[in-house]
NUVEXZA-219299 format. One line per field, with one value per residue: residue number from 0; residue in one letter; x, y, z of N, C-alpha, C in turn. Coordinates in Angstrom, 1 decimal. Layout:
% residues N
n = c(NUM_...)
res = c(a_...)
n_c1 = c(X_...)
n_c2 = c(Y_...)
n_c3 = c(Z_...)
ca_c1 = c(X_...)
ca_c2 = c(Y_...)
ca_c3 = c(Z_...)
c_c1 = c(X_...)
c_c2 = c(Y_...)
c_c3 = c(Z_...)
***
This chain:
% residues 138
n = c(0_1_2_3_4_5_6_7_8_9_10_11_12_13_14_15_16_17_18_19_20_21_22_23_24_25_26_27_28_29_30_31_32_33_34_35_36_37_38_39_40_41_42_43_44_45_46_47_48_49_50_51_52_53_54_55_56_57_58_59_60_61_62_63_64_65_66_67_68_69_70_71_72_73_74_75_76_77_78_79_80_81_82_83_84_85_86_87_88_89_90_91_92_93_94_95_96_97_98_99_100_101_102_103_104_105_106_107_108_109_110_111_112_113_114_115_116_117_118_119_120_121_122_123_124_125_126_127_128_129_130_131_132_133_134_135_136_137)
res = c(m_d_k_v_s_l_t_f_r_v_f_f_e_d_p_f_w_i_g_i_v_e_r_i_s_d_g_t_m_e_v_c_k_i_t_f_g_m_e_p_k_d_y_e_v_y_d_w_l_l_k_n_y_y_r_l_r_f_s_p_a_v_k_a_e_a_k_k_e_h_t_n_p_k_r_r_q_r_e_a_r_m_q_t_a_v_s_g_i_g_t_k_s_q_q_a_l_s_l_q_h_e_q_l_k_e_e_r_k_v_r_t_r_e_q_k_e_a_e_k_e_a_r_f_e_l_k_q_q_k_r_k_e_k_h_r_g_r)
n_c1 = c(-1.5_-2.2_0.2_0.7_2.0_2.9_3.7_4.7_5.3_6.6_6.9_8.0_6.1_5.8_3.3_3.0_3.3_3.3_1.8_2.1_0.5_1.1_-0.3_0.3_-0.9_-1.6_-0.5_-1.4_-1.6_-2.6_-3.3_-3.1_-3.4_-2.3_-2.6_-0.6_-0.2_2.0_5.5_5.4_6.2_8.0_6.7_4.2_3.3_3.2_1.3_-0.9_-1.4_-2.0_-4.5_-6.1_-6.1_-8.1_-10.0_-9.0_-9.2_-8.6_-7.1_-8.4_-7.3_-4.1_-2.1_0.8_4.3_5.9_8.1_11.3_12.5_15.1_17.7_20.1_21.5_23.0_22.3_19.6_19.8_21.1_19.1_17.0_18.2_18.5_15.7_14.9_16.4_15.3_12.8_9.3_6.8_6.3_5.8_3.7_2.2_1.4_-0.2_-2.3_-3.3_-4.2_-6.2_-7.9_-8.6_-10.0_-12.1_-13.4_-14.0_-16.0_-17.9_-18.6_-19.6_-21.9_-23.4_-23.8_-25.3_-27.6_-28.5_-29.1_-31.1_-33.0_-33.5_-34.5_-36.9_-38.2_-38.6_-40.3_-42.5_-43.3_-44.0_-46.1_-47.9_-48.4_-49.7_-52.1_-53.2_-53.9_-55.9_-58.2_-60.5_-61.1)
n_c2 = c(-13.6_-10.2_-7.7_-4.5_-1.4_1.7_5.0_8.1_11.4_14.5_17.8_21.1_23.2_26.1_28.3_26.5_23.6_20.4_17.2_13.9_10.9_7.7_4.7_1.5_-1.5_-4.7_-4.3_-1.9_1.7_4.2_7.6_10.4_13.8_16.1_19.2_21.2_23.8_25.4_24.3_20.9_19.0_15.9_14.2_15.4_14.9_12.1_11.7_13.0_11.4_8.9_9.6_10.6_8.8_7.1_8.8_9.9_10.7_8.8_8.8_7.5_4.1_3.5_1.8_0.2_-0.5_-3.3_-3.3_-4.4_-6.2_-5.2_-6.4_-5.5_-3.3_-1.0_-0.3_0.2_2.5_4.3_4.5_5.7_8.1_9.2_9.5_11.4_13.5_14.3_16.4_16.8_15.0_11.8_10.8_8.9_9.3_11.9_11.5_9.9_11.8_13.7_12.3_12.0_14.6_15.3_13.5_14.6_17.1_16.4_15.3_17.6_19.2_17.7_17.9_20.7_21.1_19.7_21.2_23.7_22.9_22.2_24.7_26.1_24.6_25.1_27.9_27.9_26.5_28.3_30.5_29.4_29.0_31.7_32.6_31.0_32.0_34.6_34.2_33.4_34.7_36.6)
n_c3 = c(12.0_11.3_10.3_11.5_10.8_12.2_11.6_12.8_12.1_12.8_11.7_10.7_8.9_7.5_8.6_10.8_12.9_11.8_11.9_10.7_10.3_9.4_8.5_7.9_6.6_5.6_3.0_2.2_2.6_4.8_5.6_7.8_8.6_11.0_12.5_14.5_16.8_18.4_18.7_19.4_22.3_22.8_24.7_24.7_22.2_22.2_24.3_23.2_20.9_22.1_23.3_21.2_19.0_18.1_17.1_14.8_11.3_8.7_5.5_2.3_1.4_0.0_-2.2_-0.9_-0.9_0.5_3.2_3.9_6.8_8.8_10.7_11.6_13.9_13.4_10.9_11.2_12.9_11.2_9.2_10.7_11.3_8.8_8.1_10.0_9.2_6.7_5.9_5.7_3.8_2.3_-1.1_-1.5_0.8_0.3_-1.9_-0.7_1.1_-0.7_-1.9_0.3_0.7_-1.7_-1.4_0.9_-0.1_-2.0_-0.3_1.1_-1.0_-1.7_0.7_0.9_-1.4_-0.8_1.4_0.1_-1.6_0.3_1.5_-0.6_-1.1_1.3_1.1_-1.1_-0.1_1.9_0.3_-1.2_0.9_1.7_-0.6_-0.5_1.8_0.9_-0.9_0.5_0.9_2.8)
ca_c1 = c(-1.9_-1.8_1.1_0.4_3.1_2.5_4.8_4.3_6.3_6.3_7.8_7.6_5.6_5.5_3.7_2.5_3.9_2.4_2.0_1.6_0.4_1.0_-0.7_0.5_-1.4_-2.1_0.0_-2.1_-1.2_-3.6_-2.5_-3.9_-2.6_-2.7_-1.9_-0.3_0.2_3.4_6.2_5.0_7.3_7.8_5.7_2.9_2.9_2.8_0.0_-2.0_-1.6_-2.8_-5.8_-6.9_-5.8_-9.3_-10.7_-8.3_-9.9_-7.5_-7.4_-8.6_-6.1_-3.3_-1.2_2.1_5.2_6.3_9.4_12.0_12.9_16.6_18.0_21.3_21.2_23.6_21.5_18.4_20.2_21.3_17.8_16.3_18.9_18.1_14.3_14.7_17.0_14.4_11.6_8.2_6.1_6.5_4.8_2.6_1.5_0.8_-1.3_-3.3_-3.9_-5.0_-7.5_-8.8_-9.0_-11.0_-13.3_-14.0_-14.6_-17.2_-18.9_-19.0_-20.5_-23.2_-24.0_-24.3_-26.4_-28.8_-28.9_-29.7_-32.4_-34.0_-33.9_-35.4_-38.2_-38.8_-39.1_-41.4_-43.7_-43.8_-44.6_-47.4_-48.8_-48.8_-50.7_-53.3_-53.8_-54.4_-57.1_-59.2_-61.7_-61.4)
ca_c2 = c(-12.3_-9.1_-6.8_-3.1_-0.5_3.1_6.0_9.4_12.3_15.9_18.7_22.5_23.7_27.5_28.8_25.6_22.3_19.4_15.8_13.0_9.6_6.8_3.4_0.5_-2.8_-5.5_-3.8_-0.6_2.8_5.2_8.7_11.4_15.0_16.8_20.5_21.6_25.3_25.6_23.0_20.0_18.2_14.4_13.6_15.9_14.2_10.7_11.8_13.3_10.2_8.0_10.1_10.9_7.9_6.5_9.9_10.3_10.4_8.4_8.9_6.2_3.3_3.6_0.6_0.5_-1.6_-3.9_-3.0_-5.6_-6.0_-5.3_-6.7_-4.8_-2.1_0.2_0.1_0.9_3.8_5.1_4.9_6.6_9.4_9.7_9.9_12.6_14.6_14.6_17.0_16.7_13.7_11.1_10.9_8.0_10.0_13.0_10.9_9.5_13.0_14.4_11.5_12.3_16.0_15.2_12.9_15.5_18.1_15.8_15.3_19.0_19.6_17.1_18.5_22.1_21.0_19.3_22.4_24.6_22.3_22.3_26.1_26.4_24.0_25.9_29.2_27.6_26.2_29.6_31.3_28.8_29.3_33.1_32.6_30.5_33.0_35.8_33.8_32.7_35.5_37.3)
ca_c3 = c(12.5_10.4_10.9_11.2_11.0_12.4_11.6_13.2_11.8_13.1_11.0_10.6_7.6_7.8_10.0_11.8_13.1_11.2_12.2_9.7_10.8_8.3_9.0_6.8_7.0_4.4_1.8_1.9_3.5_5.1_6.1_8.5_8.8_12.2_12.6_15.8_16.9_18.7_18.6_20.5_22.9_22.5_25.6_24.4_21.0_22.6_25.0_22.2_20.1_22.9_23.6_20.1_17.9_17.5_16.5_13.6_10.1_7.8_4.0_1.7_1.4_-1.2_-2.2_-0.4_-1.0_1.7_3.6_4.5_8.2_8.9_12.1_11.9_14.6_12.8_9.7_11.7_13.4_10.0_8.5_11.6_11.2_7.5_8.2_10.8_8.4_5.6_6.4_4.8_3.7_1.1_-2.2_-1.2_1.8_-0.4_-2.7_0.2_1.6_-1.7_-2.1_1.4_0.4_-2.7_-0.8_1.8_-0.9_-2.6_0.7_1.3_-2.2_-1.6_1.9_0.6_-2.4_-0.1_2.1_-0.8_-2.0_1.5_1.7_-1.8_-0.8_2.4_0.5_-2.0_0.8_2.5_-0.8_-1.4_2.1_1.6_-1.7_-0.1_2.7_0.2_-1.6_1.4_0.7_4.0)
c_c1 = c(-1.4_-0.8_0.8_1.5_2.5_3.7_4.2_5.4_5.8_7.3_7.2_7.3_5.1_4.0_3.3_3.4_2.9_2.8_1.4_1.7_0.2_0.7_-0.6_0.0_-1.9_-1.6_-0.6_-1.7_-2.3_-2.9_-3.5_-2.9_-3.2_-1.9_-1.8_0.0_1.6_4.1_5.9_6.2_7.0_6.7_4.3_2.4_2.4_1.5_-1.1_-2.4_-2.4_-4.2_-6.7_-6.8_-7.1_-10.3_-10.1_-9.1_-8.8_-8.0_-7.8_-7.3_-5.5_-2.4_0.2_3.0_5.6_7.7_10.0_12.5_14.4_16.9_19.3_21.0_21.8_22.8_20.2_18.7_20.4_20.0_17.0_16.9_18.5_16.6_14.1_15.4_16.1_13.2_10.5_7.6_6.4_5.5_3.6_1.6_0.7_-0.4_-2.5_-4.0_-4.7_-6.3_-8.4_-9.4_-10.1_-12.3_-14.1_-14.7_-15.9_-18.3_-19.5_-20.0_-21.9_-24.0_-24.6_-25.4_-27.7_-29.4_-29.6_-31.0_-33.5_-34.4_-34.8_-36.8_-38.9_-39.4_-40.3_-42.7_-44.2_-44.5_-46.0_-48.4_-49.3_-49.9_-52.0_-54.0_-54.4_-55.7_-58.2_-60.5_-62.1_-61.6)
c_c2 = c(-11.2_-8.2_-5.4_-2.3_1.0_4.0_7.4_10.4_13.7_16.8_20.1_22.8_25.1_27.8_27.8_24.4_21.3_18.0_14.9_11.6_8.7_5.4_2.4_-0.9_-3.5_-4.9_-2.5_0.5_3.8_6.4_9.7_12.6_15.7_18.1_20.9_23.1_25.5_24.2_22.1_19.2_16.7_13.8_14.1_15.2_12.8_10.7_12.1_12.1_9.2_8.4_10.2_10.0_7.5_7.6_10.4_9.9_10.1_8.6_7.5_5.4_3.5_2.4_1.0_-0.7_-2.0_-3.6_-4.2_-5.2_-6.1_-5.5_-6.0_-3.5_-0.9_0.7_0.8_2.3_4.7_5.5_5.8_8.0_10.0_10.2_11.2_13.8_15.1_15.2_16.8_15.3_13.1_11.2_10.1_8.7_11.2_12.6_10.6_10.8_13.7_13.6_11.9_13.7_16.0_14.6_13.8_16.7_17.6_15.8_16.6_19.5_19.0_17.7_19.9_22.1_20.6_20.5_23.4_24.2_22.4_23.7_26.5_25.8_24.7_27.2_29.0_27.3_27.5_30.5_30.7_29.1_30.7_33.2_32.2_31.4_34.2_35.4_33.2_33.5_36.2_38.8)
c_c3 = c(11.6_11.1_10.5_11.6_11.1_12.5_11.9_13.0_12.1_12.4_10.9_9.2_7.9_7.7_11.1_11.8_12.6_11.6_11.2_10.3_9.6_8.9_7.8_7.3_5.7_3.1_1.4_3.0_3.6_5.8_6.8_8.8_10.1_12.2_14.1_15.7_17.1_18.6_19.7_21.0_22.6_23.4_25.3_23.1_21.4_23.4_24.1_21.4_20.8_23.1_22.4_18.9_17.3_16.9_15.2_12.4_9.0_6.4_3.5_1.5_0.0_-1.1_-1.8_-0.6_0.4_2.0_4.2_5.9_8.2_10.4_12.5_12.6_14.0_11.6_10.1_12.2_12.2_9.3_9.4_11.4_9.8_7.5_8.9_10.0_7.3_6.2_5.3_4.8_2.4_0.1_-2.0_-0.2_1.2_-1.2_-1.8_0.7_0.6_-2.0_-0.9_1.2_-0.6_-2.2_0.1_1.0_-1.6_-1.5_1.0_0.2_-2.0_-0.4_1.5_-0.5_-1.7_0.8_1.2_-1.3_-0.9_1.7_0.6_-1.6_0.3_1.9_-0.3_-1.2_1.4_1.5_-1.1_-0.3_2.1_0.5_-1.3_0.9_2.0_-0.4_-0.8_1.3_2.0_3.8)
***
């Protein structure tokens, strides 16, 4: 069975509270960024994650190194304290988010190009129709 690790970090990035969801599975990491308005409470974050997890749009997968499991509870506590002390996101997460940003930008470019072509075609058809109406000999 595949092991999937999910990490959800919430931090303040002026002027908003940002949530970063990191999903690691099969040696690859996918990231999603969520923007909150006010500071969310723990139970609000948990409730939001339960309701909206399947609607999240994750970035393309980036290769991630496997982490070793530590069974020592003091070490886990120390690592948790260190993670909460560090604000922001990791470099792998930033790479994944930038890939997602580039992908969305390309999709937007294609969509706007198609819209412009459709508008140009519609204007051309209207122009042709008006031309034909002028030369009907009425």
